[in-house]
N, C-alpha and C positions, 0 to 999 in steps of 0.2 A: 376418222369417220367410217372406217370399214370394219372395225372390230365389233363383233356381235357375241352373244352368249355362246354360240356354237363354234366360233373360230378364235376365241380368246386365247392368247398365249398362256403357257403355264406360269405359275407364280411360285417363288421359293418360300419355304416356311422358315428359313433361317432368320432369326431375330424377329419373328412375327410378334405382334402385340395383340393380346386378347383384351377386349373391353367388356365389362360386365353388362348384361342386359338389364335395362331399366324400363319399367312400364311408363306409358304416357306419351304424349306428343309434344311435350315442352322440355324434353331432357337436354341437359347441357353437359357434355363431356369436356370439361375445361382443364383437365390435367392428365393428359395421356403422354406418358414418357416414351418417346421414340428414339432416345439417344443411341442405343445400339444399332438400330436400323439405319440411322443417318451415318454413323461411323462406318458401317459396312458399305453404304452407298459411296462414300468418299474414298474408301480403300479400294473399291472395285467399280469405278465409274462406268466402264463399258458393259457391266452386267446389269445395270439398273436403268429402267425406263419409266419409273413412276411408282405409284402406290396402288395397291388393290385393297378396296374396302368391301368386305362381304360378311354375310351371316355365317356362323359356324354350321347352323342347320338351314340349308337353303331350300326348304320345302315351300310349296305354294302359299301365298298370302302372308309371307313374312314381310314386314315393313320396317324401313328405317328412314327417318326424316333427316335430311342433310341440306343445309342452306348453301347457296353458292356465294361467291365473293361479291356478286352484285345484287344480293338480296336487298329489298327495300329496308328491312329492319337490320341496321348495322350491328346491333347487339348480338345477332346470331350468325353473323358471317364467320366463316372459318379463319383461323389465323395460326401462325407458327411463330413462337417466340424462341429465340436462340440465346442461351446464356453461355458466355465464355468465362472460364475459370482460370 
């Protein structure tokens, strides 16, 4: 509850995932591969404390619509599917 824009910790760019910008407010990013990011998290658990989602260009008035896990519309709630091979 105490992290703000001005005191946010640094974030690593190792295994970062770039997502293509898509116009509109009903965009569905339904296939983002974070396999390497998760592998790194498990290989180095003390170095990881979550995910940072941000715009590459963080100028004023950039907007991203992200639903929470308790959003009334279940179809747009975030989810993580893990496939074991």
